TORKOL-4160 file (C-alpha; in steps of 0.2 Angstrom, whole numbers, padded with zeros to 4 digits, m for minus):
343
<pt num="1" X="m0078" Y="0023" Z="m0156"/>
<pt num="2" X="m0090" Y="0037" Z="m0163"/>
<pt num="3" X="m0083" Y="0047" Z="m0177"/>
<pt num="4" X="m0087" Y="0063" Z="m0169"/>
<pt num="5" X="m0071" Y="0073" Z="m0169"/>
<pt num="6" X="m0072" Y="0084" Z="m0154"/>
<pt num="7" X="m0079" Y="0085" Z="m0136"/>
<pt num="8" X="m0080" Y="0101" Z="m0126"/>
<pt num="9" X="m0074" Y="0101" Z="m0109"/>
<pt num="10" X="m0066" Y="0115" Z="m0098"/>
<pt num="11" X="m0050" Y="0112" Z="m0108"/>
<pt num="12" X="m0059" Y="0117" Z="m0124"/>
<pt num="13" X="m0061" Y="0106" Z="m0140"/>
<pt num="14" X="m0050" Y="0091" Z="m0140"/>
<pt num="15" X="m0048" Y="0080" Z="m0156"/>
<pt num="16" X="m0051" Y="0062" Z="m0151"/>
<pt num="17" X="m0041" Y="0056" Z="m0166"/>
<pt num="18" X="m0025" Y="0062" Z="m0157"/>
<pt num="19" X="m0030" Y="0057" Z="m0139"/>
<pt num="20" X="m0021" Y="0041" Z="m0139"/>
<pt num="21" X="m0014" Y="0027" Z="m0150"/>
<pt num="22" X="m0027" Y="0015" Z="m0141"/>
<pt num="23" X="m0041" Y="0026" Z="m0136"/>
<pt num="24" X="m0052" Y="0011" Z="m0132"/>
<pt num="25" X="m0040" Y="0005" Z="m0119"/>
<pt num="26" X="m0037" Y="0022" Z="m0112"/>
<pt num="27" X="m0055" Y="0026" Z="m0110"/>
<pt num="28" X="m0058" Y="0009" Z="m0101"/>
<pt num="29" X="m0044" Y="0013" Z="m0089"/>
<pt num="30" X="m0049" Y="0031" Z="m0085"/>
<pt num="31" X="m0067" Y="0027" Z="m0083"/>
<pt num="32" X="m0065" Y="0011" Z="m0073"/>
<pt num="33" X="m0053" Y="0020" Z="m0061"/>
<pt num="34" X="m0064" Y="0034" Z="m0058"/>
<pt num="35" X="m0079" Y="0023" Z="m0056"/>
<pt num="36" X="m0069" Y="0012" Z="m0044"/>
<pt num="37" X="m0064" Y="0027" Z="m0033"/>
<pt num="38" X="m0082" Y="0034" Z="m0033"/>
<pt num="39" X="m0089" Y="0017" Z="m0028"/>
<pt num="40" X="m0076" Y="0015" Z="m0015"/>
<pt num="41" X="m0079" Y="0032" Z="m0007"/>
<pt num="42" X="m0098" Y="0030" Z="m0007"/>
<pt num="43" X="m0096" Y="0013" Z="0001"/>
<pt num="44" X="m0084" Y="0019" Z="0014"/>
<pt num="45" X="m0096" Y="0034" Z="0017"/>
<pt num="46" X="m0111" Y="0022" Z="0020"/>
<pt num="47" X="m0100" Y="0010" Z="0031"/>
<pt num="48" X="m0095" Y="0025" Z="0042"/>
<pt num="49" X="m0113" Y="0031" Z="0043"/>
<pt num="50" X="m0106" Y="0048" Z="0038"/>
<pt num="51" X="m0124" Y="0056" Z="0038"/>
<pt num="52" X="m0122" Y="0055" Z="0057"/>
<pt num="53" X="m0103" Y="0050" Z="0059"/>
<pt num="54" X="m0098" Y="0039" Z="0073"/>
<pt num="55" X="m0086" Y="0047" Z="0086"/>
<pt num="56" X="m0069" Y="0048" Z="0079"/>
<pt num="57" X="m0074" Y="0046" Z="0061"/>
<pt num="58" X="m0079" Y="0064" Z="0058"/>
<pt num="59" X="m0062" Y="0069" Z="0050"/>
<pt num="60" X="m0063" Y="0054" Z="0037"/>
<pt num="61" X="m0081" Y="0058" Z="0034"/>
<pt num="62" X="m0077" Y="0076" Z="0030"/>
<pt num="63" X="m0064" Y="0070" Z="0017"/>
<pt num="64" X="m0076" Y="0058" Z="0009"/>
<pt num="65" X="m0089" Y="0072" Z="0008"/>
<pt num="66" X="m0077" Y="0083" Z="m0001"/>
<pt num="67" X="m0071" Y="0069" Z="m0013"/>
<pt num="68" X="m0087" Y="0061" Z="m0018"/>
<pt num="69" X="m0094" Y="0075" Z="m0029"/>
<pt num="70" X="m0077" Y="0078" Z="m0037"/>
<pt num="71" X="m0075" Y="0060" Z="m0042"/>
<pt num="72" X="m0093" Y="0061" Z="m0049"/>
<pt num="73" X="m0087" Y="0076" Z="m0059"/>
<pt num="74" X="m0071" Y="0066" Z="m0065"/>
<pt num="75" X="m0081" Y="0051" Z="m0070"/>
<pt num="76" X="m0094" Y="0061" Z="m0080"/>
<pt num="77" X="m0080" Y="0071" Z="m0088"/>
<pt num="78" X="m0071" Y="0056" Z="m0095"/>
<pt num="79" X="m0087" Y="0047" Z="m0100"/>
<pt num="80" X="m0092" Y="0063" Z="m0110"/>
<pt num="81" X="m0074" Y="0064" Z="m0117"/>
<pt num="82" X="m0074" Y="0047" Z="m0124"/>
<pt num="83" X="m0093" Y="0045" Z="m0127"/>
<pt num="84" X="m0093" Y="0030" Z="m0116"/>
<pt num="85" X="m0104" Y="0025" Z="m0102"/>
<pt num="86" X="m0098" Y="0012" Z="m0089"/>
<pt num="87" X="m0110" Y="0008" Z="m0075"/>
<pt num="88" X="m0102" Y="m0007" Z="m0069"/>
<pt num="89" X="m0085" Y="m0012" Z="m0062"/>
<pt num="90" X="m0075" Y="m0026" Z="m0071"/>
<pt num="91" X="m0072" Y="m0042" Z="m0061"/>
<pt num="92" X="m0054" Y="m0036" Z="m0055"/>
<pt num="93" X="m0060" Y="m0020" Z="m0049"/>
<pt num="94" X="m0075" Y="m0028" Z="m0040"/>
<pt num="95" X="m0063" Y="m0040" Z="m0031"/>
<pt num="96" X="m0052" Y="m0026" Z="m0026"/>
<pt num="97" X="m0067" Y="m0016" Z="m0019"/>
<pt num="98" X="m0073" Y="m0030" Z="m0008"/>
<pt num="99" X="m0055" Y="m0033" Z="m0002"/>
<pt num="100" X="m0052" Y="m0015" Z="0003"/>
<pt num="101" X="m0069" Y="m0014" Z="0011"/>
<pt num="102" X="m0065" Y="m0029" Z="0021"/>
<pt num="103" X="m0048" Y="m0023" Z="0027"/>
<pt num="104" X="m0056" Y="m0006" Z="0031"/>
<pt num="105" X="m0069" Y="m0014" Z="0043"/>
<pt num="106" X="m0054" Y="m0024" Z="0051"/>
<pt num="107" X="m0042" Y="m0009" Z="0053"/>
<pt num="108" X="m0054" Y="0005" Z="0055"/>
<pt num="109" X="m0051" Y="0024" Z="0052"/>
<pt num="110" X="m0032" Y="0024" Z="0052"/>
<pt num="111" X="m0032" Y="0011" Z="0037"/>
<pt num="112" X="m0046" Y="0021" Z="0028"/>
<pt num="113" X="m0036" Y="0037" Z="0030"/>
<pt num="114" X="m0021" Y="0028" Z="0022"/>
<pt num="115" X="m0033" Y="0021" Z="0008"/>
<pt num="116" X="m0038" Y="0038" Z="0004"/>
<pt num="117" X="m0021" Y="0045" Z="0003"/>
<pt num="118" X="m0015" Y="0030" Z="m0007"/>
<pt num="119" X="m0029" Y="0031" Z="m0020"/>
<pt num="120" X="m0025" Y="0050" Z="m0023"/>
<pt num="121" X="m0006" Y="0047" Z="m0024"/>
<pt num="122" X="m0010" Y="0033" Z="m0037"/>
<pt num="123" X="m0021" Y="0045" Z="m0047"/>
<pt num="124" X="m0007" Y="0058" Z="m0047"/>
<pt num="125" X="0006" Y="0046" Z="m0053"/>
<pt num="126" X="m0006" Y="0040" Z="m0067"/>
<pt num="127" X="m0011" Y="0057" Z="m0073"/>
<pt num="128" X="0006" Y="0064" Z="m0073"/>
<pt num="129" X="0012" Y="0049" Z="m0083"/>
<pt num="130" X="m0003" Y="0052" Z="m0095"/>
<pt num="131" X="0001" Y="0070" Z="m0096"/>
<pt num="132" X="0019" Y="0067" Z="m0100"/>
<pt num="133" X="0016" Y="0054" Z="m0113"/>
<pt num="134" X="0004" Y="0065" Z="m0122"/>
<pt num="135" X="0012" Y="0081" Z="m0118"/>
<pt num="136" X="0012" Y="0087" Z="m0136"/>
<pt num="137" X="m0006" Y="0082" Z="m0139"/>
<pt num="138" X="m0023" Y="0090" Z="m0135"/>
<pt num="139" X="m0027" Y="0076" Z="m0122"/>
<pt num="140" X="m0014" Y="0085" Z="m0110"/>
<pt num="141" X="m0026" Y="0099" Z="m0108"/>
<pt num="142" X="m0040" Y="0087" Z="m0102"/>
<pt num="143" X="m0028" Y="0078" Z="m0090"/>
<pt num="144" X="m0021" Y="0094" Z="m0083"/>
<pt num="145" X="m0038" Y="0099" Z="m0076"/>
<pt num="146" X="m0041" Y="0082" Z="m0068"/>
<pt num="147" X="m0023" Y="0082" Z="m0061"/>
<pt num="148" X="m0025" Y="0099" Z="m0053"/>
<pt num="149" X="m0040" Y="0091" Z="m0043"/>
<pt num="150" X="m0029" Y="0076" Z="m0038"/>
<pt num="151" X="m0015" Y="0087" Z="m0032"/>
<pt num="152" X="m0027" Y="0097" Z="m0022"/>
<pt num="153" X="m0035" Y="0082" Z="m0015"/>
<pt num="154" X="m0019" Y="0074" Z="m0010"/>
<pt num="155" X="m0013" Y="0089" Z="0000"/>
<pt num="156" X="m0030" Y="0091" Z="0008"/>
<pt num="157" X="m0031" Y="0073" Z="0014"/>
<pt num="158" X="m0013" Y="0074" Z="0022"/>
<pt num="159" X="m0017" Y="0090" Z="0030"/>
<pt num="160" X="m0034" Y="0085" Z="0037"/>
<pt num="161" X="m0027" Y="0068" Z="0043"/>
<pt num="162" X="m0012" Y="0077" Z="0051"/>
<pt num="163" X="m0024" Y="0090" Z="0060"/>
<pt num="164" X="m0034" Y="0076" Z="0067"/>
<pt num="165" X="m0019" Y="0066" Z="0074"/>
<pt num="166" X="m0022" Y="0051" Z="0063"/>
<pt num="167" X="m0007" Y="0041" Z="0059"/>
<pt num="168" X="m0009" Y="0030" Z="0044"/>
<pt num="169" X="0009" Y="0026" Z="0045"/>
<pt num="170" X="0005" Y="0014" Z="0059"/>
<pt num="171" X="m0004" Y="0003" Z="0047"/>
<pt num="172" X="0010" Y="0004" Z="0034"/>
<pt num="173" X="0022" Y="m0001" Z="0048"/>
<pt num="174" X="0012" Y="m0016" Z="0053"/>
<pt num="175" X="0012" Y="m0023" Z="0035"/>
<pt num="176" X="0030" Y="m0019" Z="0032"/>
<pt num="177" X="0036" Y="m0027" Z="0048"/>
<pt num="178" X="0024" Y="m0042" Z="0045"/>
<pt num="179" X="0031" Y="m0044" Z="0027"/>
<pt num="180" X="0049" Y="m0043" Z="0033"/>
<pt num="181" X="0047" Y="m0056" Z="0047"/>
<pt num="182" X="0037" Y="m0068" Z="0035"/>
<pt num="183" X="0050" Y="m0068" Z="0021"/>
<pt num="184" X="0066" Y="m0068" Z="0032"/>
<pt num="185" X="0060" Y="m0083" Z="0044"/>
<pt num="186" X="0053" Y="m0092" Z="0029"/>
<pt num="187" X="0071" Y="m0092" Z="0022"/>
<pt num="188" X="0079" Y="m0096" Z="0039"/>
<pt num="189" X="0067" Y="m0111" Z="0041"/>
<pt num="190" X="0073" Y="m0118" Z="0024"/>
<pt num="191" X="0091" Y="m0117" Z="0029"/>
<pt num="192" X="0087" Y="m0125" Z="0046"/>
<pt num="193" X="0078" Y="m0140" Z="0038"/>
<pt num="194" X="0093" Y="m0143" Z="0026"/>
<pt num="195" X="0105" Y="m0142" Z="0041"/>
<pt num="196" X="0096" Y="m0151" Z="0054"/>
<pt num="197" X="0087" Y="m0168" Z="0055"/>
<pt num="198" X="0076" Y="m0165" Z="0071"/>
<pt num="199" X="0060" Y="m0155" Z="0069"/>
<pt num="200" X="0062" Y="m0149" Z="0087"/>
<pt num="201" X="0079" Y="m0141" Z="0083"/>
<pt num="202" X="0072" Y="m0132" Z="0068"/>
<pt num="203" X="0058" Y="m0125" Z="0079"/>
<pt num="204" X="0069" Y="m0119" Z="0092"/>
<pt num="205" X="0081" Y="m0111" Z="0080"/>
<pt num="206" X="0067" Y="m0103" Z="0070"/>
<pt num="207" X="0059" Y="m0096" Z="0086"/>
<pt num="208" X="0076" Y="m0089" Z="0092"/>
<pt num="209" X="0079" Y="m0080" Z="0076"/>
<pt num="210" X="0061" Y="m0073" Z="0075"/>
<pt num="211" X="0063" Y="m0066" Z="0093"/>
<pt num="212" X="0080" Y="m0059" Z="0089"/>
<pt num="213" X="0074" Y="m0051" Z="0073"/>
<pt num="214" X="0059" Y="m0043" Z="0081"/>
<pt num="215" X="0069" Y="m0035" Z="0094"/>
<pt num="216" X="0082" Y="m0029" Z="0081"/>
<pt num="217" X="0068" Y="m0022" Z="0070"/>
<pt num="218" X="0060" Y="m0013" Z="0085"/>
<pt num="219" X="0076" Y="m0005" Z="0091"/>
<pt num="220" X="0080" Y="0000" Z="0073"/>
<pt num="221" X="0063" Y="0009" Z="0071"/>
<pt num="222" X="0065" Y="0017" Z="0088"/>
<pt num="223" X="0081" Y="0024" Z="0083"/>
<pt num="224" X="0075" Y="0030" Z="0066"/>
<pt num="225" X="0059" Y="0038" Z="0073"/>
<pt num="226" X="0068" Y="0047" Z="0087"/>
<pt num="227" X="0081" Y="0054" Z="0075"/>
<pt num="228" X="0067" Y="0059" Z="0063"/>
<pt num="229" X="0058" Y="0068" Z="0077"/>
<pt num="230" X="0074" Y="0077" Z="0082"/>
<pt num="231" X="0077" Y="0083" Z="0065"/>
<pt num="232" X="0059" Y="0089" Z="0063"/>
<pt num="233" X="0060" Y="0099" Z="0079"/>
<pt num="234" X="0076" Y="0107" Z="0073"/>
<pt num="235" X="0068" Y="0112" Z="0056"/>
<pt num="236" X="0053" Y="0119" Z="0065"/>
<pt num="237" X="0065" Y="0129" Z="0077"/>
<pt num="238" X="0075" Y="0135" Z="0063"/>
<pt num="239" X="0060" Y="0141" Z="0053"/>
<pt num="240" X="0053" Y="0150" Z="0068"/>
<pt num="241" X="0069" Y="0159" Z="0072"/>
<pt num="242" X="0071" Y="0164" Z="0054"/>
<pt num="243" X="0053" Y="0171" Z="0055"/>
<pt num="244" X="0047" Y="0160" Z="0040"/>
<pt num="245" X="0029" Y="0156" Z="0039"/>
<pt num="246" X="0032" Y="0139" Z="0030"/>
<pt num="247" X="0020" Y="0126" Z="0036"/>
<pt num="248" X="0028" Y="0110" Z="0043"/>
<pt num="249" X="0018" Y="0095" Z="0047"/>
<pt num="250" X="0020" Y="0089" Z="0065"/>
<pt num="251" X="0028" Y="0072" Z="0067"/>
<pt num="252" X="0016" Y="0060" Z="0074"/>
<pt num="253" X="0026" Y="0044" Z="0075"/>
<pt num="254" X="0030" Y="0040" Z="0093"/>
<pt num="255" X="0046" Y="0030" Z="0094"/>
<pt num="256" X="0040" Y="0018" Z="0107"/>
<pt num="257" X="0023" Y="0014" Z="0099"/>
<pt num="258" X="0032" Y="0013" Z="0082"/>
<pt num="259" X="0045" Y="0001" Z="0089"/>
<pt num="260" X="0031" Y="m0010" Z="0097"/>
<pt num="261" X="0021" Y="m0011" Z="0081"/>
<pt num="262" X="0035" Y="m0015" Z="0070"/>
<pt num="263" X="0043" Y="m0028" Z="0082"/>
<pt num="264" X="0026" Y="m0036" Z="0085"/>
<pt num="265" X="0021" Y="m0037" Z="0067"/>
<pt num="266" X="0038" Y="m0044" Z="0063"/>
<pt num="267" X="0036" Y="m0058" Z="0075"/>
<pt num="268" X="0018" Y="m0061" Z="0070"/>
<pt num="269" X="0024" Y="m0063" Z="0052"/>
<pt num="270" X="0038" Y="m0074" Z="0057"/>
<pt num="271" X="0026" Y="m0086" Z="0066"/>
<pt num="272" X="0017" Y="m0089" Z="0049"/>
<pt num="273" X="0030" Y="m0101" Z="0043"/>
<pt num="274" X="0034" Y="m0107" Z="0060"/>
<pt num="275" X="0017" Y="m0113" Z="0064"/>
<pt num="276" X="0017" Y="m0129" Z="0052"/>
<pt num="277" X="0033" Y="m0134" Z="0061"/>
<pt num="278" X="0025" Y="m0131" Z="0078"/>
<pt num="279" X="0011" Y="m0143" Z="0073"/>
<pt num="280" X="0022" Y="m0157" Z="0067"/>
<pt num="281" X="0027" Y="m0153" Z="0049"/>
<pt num="282" X="0042" Y="m0164" Z="0045"/>
<pt num="283" X="0048" Y="m0154" Z="0030"/>
<pt num="284" X="0048" Y="m0136" Z="0024"/>
<pt num="285" X="0034" Y="m0139" Z="0011"/>
<pt num="286" X="0020" Y="m0133" Z="0022"/>
<pt num="287" X="0029" Y="m0118" Z="0028"/>
<pt num="288" X="0033" Y="m0113" Z="0010"/>
<pt num="289" X="0016" Y="m0115" Z="0004"/>
<pt num="290" X="0007" Y="m0106" Z="0018"/>
<pt num="291" X="0021" Y="m0092" Z="0018"/>
<pt num="292" X="0019" Y="m0090" Z="m0001"/>
<pt num="293" X="0000" Y="m0088" Z="0000"/>
<pt num="294" X="0002" Y="m0075" Z="0014"/>
<pt num="295" X="0016" Y="m0066" Z="0004"/>
<pt num="296" X="0004" Y="m0063" Z="m0011"/>
<pt num="297" X="m0009" Y="m0056" Z="0001"/>
<pt num="298" X="0003" Y="m0044" Z="0010"/>
<pt num="299" X="0011" Y="m0039" Z="m0007"/>
<pt num="300" X="m0006" Y="m0034" Z="m0013"/>
<pt num="301" X="m0009" Y="m0023" Z="0002"/>
<pt num="302" X="0008" Y="m0015" Z="0002"/>
<pt num="303" X="0007" Y="m0012" Z="m0017"/>
<pt num="304" X="m0010" Y="m0003" Z="m0015"/>
<pt num="305" X="m0005" Y="0007" Z="0000"/>
<pt num="306" X="0012" Y="0013" Z="m0008"/>
<pt num="307" X="0004" Y="0016" Z="m0025"/>
<pt num="308" X="0015" Y="0003" Z="m0033"/>
<pt num="309" X="0010" Y="m0008" Z="m0047"/>
<pt num="310" X="0002" Y="m0023" Z="m0039"/>
<pt num="311" X="0009" Y="m0037" Z="m0051"/>
<pt num="312" X="0026" Y="m0029" Z="m0049"/>
<pt num="313" X="0026" Y="m0029" Z="m0030"/>
<pt num="314" X="0020" Y="m0047" Z="m0030"/>
<pt num="315" X="0033" Y="m0052" Z="m0042"/>
<pt num="316" X="0047" Y="m0044" Z="m0032"/>
<pt num="317" X="0041" Y="m0051" Z="m0016"/>
<pt num="318" X="0039" Y="m0069" Z="m0023"/>
<pt num="319" X="0057" Y="m0067" Z="m0031"/>
<pt num="320" X="0063" Y="m0062" Z="m0014"/>
<pt num="321" X="0055" Y="m0077" Z="m0006"/>
<pt num="322" X="0062" Y="m0089" Z="m0019"/>
<pt num="323" X="0079" Y="m0082" Z="m0017"/>
<pt num="324" X="0079" Y="m0083" Z="0002"/>
<pt num="325" X="0073" Y="m0101" Z="0002"/>
<pt num="326" X="0085" Y="m0107" Z="m0012"/>
<pt num="327" X="0100" Y="m0098" Z="m0004"/>
<pt num="328" X="0096" Y="m0103" Z="0014"/>
<pt num="329" X="0093" Y="m0121" Z="0009"/>
<pt num="330" X="0109" Y="m0121" Z="m0001"/>
<pt num="331" X="0119" Y="m0114" Z="0014"/>
<pt num="332" X="0111" Y="m0126" Z="0026"/>
<pt num="333" X="0115" Y="m0141" Z="0014"/>
<pt num="334" X="0133" Y="m0135" Z="0013"/>
<pt num="335" X="0135" Y="m0133" Z="0032"/>
<pt num="336" X="0128" Y="m0151" Z="0035"/>
<pt num="337" X="0139" Y="m0158" Z="0022"/>
<pt num="338" X="0155" Y="m0149" Z="0026"/>
<pt num="339" X="0154" Y="m0148" Z="0045"/>
<pt num="340" X="0144" Y="m0164" Z="0048"/>
<pt num="341" X="0130" Y="m0155" Z="0057"/>
<pt num="342" X="0117" Y="m0168" Z="0062"/>
<pt num="343" X="0104" Y="m0166" Z="0076"/>
């Protein structure tokens, strides 16, 4: 790190000696994150042909057009602050970039809208933590400037997506339903293999549980979404009666479509561990192996979309899978031993 004591940004002179206990790691984090965001936005901009946007993509292109120059400013700000230049993403960021672009091509504008929101939320959480950690240091002044931009971005993205009637919640519902179906049925199959001897019996029982679970999930989300819309309408009516000018976002989630998405995605996730049995697997090994691999993939997506630590989310989901498999297998073994279940 250069010995130069200060850098001048809009926040004034900032002593680098007091910036962080590990300035090198902090510089790497901030510069790489801003470089990743900028690179992703540029690639999405190119993918959507935002110079002449496709029909239906105008709103996302508008957001990207606003975000790209600001991300360039943030990248240049931190590069100047730490006197470091980083023109290339590290290996992990490159993989993440390719992964997100691939998913964006598959799921389209709704997913991209959710990606933009997720990235800005992650930025807010990161800069808030950094600001709080270094609250009594000069670095807080630099962070506050960037954090102000991030907060403005997040609000702007939500409002623009809302105005264009884009509902990224559908994408989130799909992955949440898929994850629930996968984990729950994986546990159920483990118990069925312990209790029953015939593969056909395991298959029939697993499919029945998957169908029942999908219907239950669909009904649950239908009731929840209906209640949410009713409360939203009540709040709007109350605000209008009281003459308040408070802006309230319209609720876009349709109960029927939300119920269908969650139910269908639950059943789709449930079929992942069922398929090996359908194709003749005689034990739960194949179901667990395939299910675990897909859980890692889904955990990565959910962690990114929710702004959660990716390693933490994968760890939690894998722990849930392990617990579901062990507990269900144990129950199945006890049932078979105590009640003499054998088919």
